[in-house]
C-alpha angles and dihedrals in degrees: 000000000000123000120229115237109232126198110250092209092062091057093052097039091099091078126085118268119255094243089059092057090048093052092046091051092051092050093049092046093048091051091050091051090049091053092048092051093044098051102022127252094272092048092222098089126081122253124277095260102026134070130031118329111249118242120234114259115254117253091250092062094046113114108268126231116263114272121226108203097165091090091065094035092055092052091050093050096046113132120204115217116213118228115265116274094214112108115236119233115266116254132197114288094244118131112266097239100039127109089238090062091051092048093049091049091052091049091053096061131036130187123234126183119217103209097183144327127226138186091218119067092210092061091049091050091049091054091044090056092047093051092044088058087054087061097253128139100243134174135171119231124190122214130179129208137157090290095055137264121329125196111212123199107216127190120200149333100236123189095202138029097243093063089045090052091053091051091049088054091054091048090050089055086057090051094252126137104204128202116233112229126189116208134172114262117253 
């Protein structure tokens, strides 16, 4: 009981070949494009060569350029803001661009780095000793509030930002992220 192997192509050979369908599709598509061009896409217009020639539209009916009215609208809606009425604090009478003005401005503010704050004074003293060995000017300052007494480890004061940046680098080497405080010079 052997089965005979039949060729599958011979069973399906009754259908049309693929190239025939391709050629038929191109012919139908080409005819549809020809009709659209001949009678216009809307179907209401006359053909390209037949019928009355259309007159050119007058210049008044031509589509106008876009108008940008916001230039004029913005000028109409402009609001003038009066200068503030708050008096500014008086400064030294030095000329604004002089070296004396820059020196007096730097004397007015100093930078202090707060390395850490602790509830226990012993922990603050331990960190102060560690940072003193790293050649930093360190002091411990105590402050009280409604939550209790805090002991803050402060590094500085620094008269300029470059010295403060060097101290921050040393504190970063000790795994500390200091706060930068600005205080008036004493």
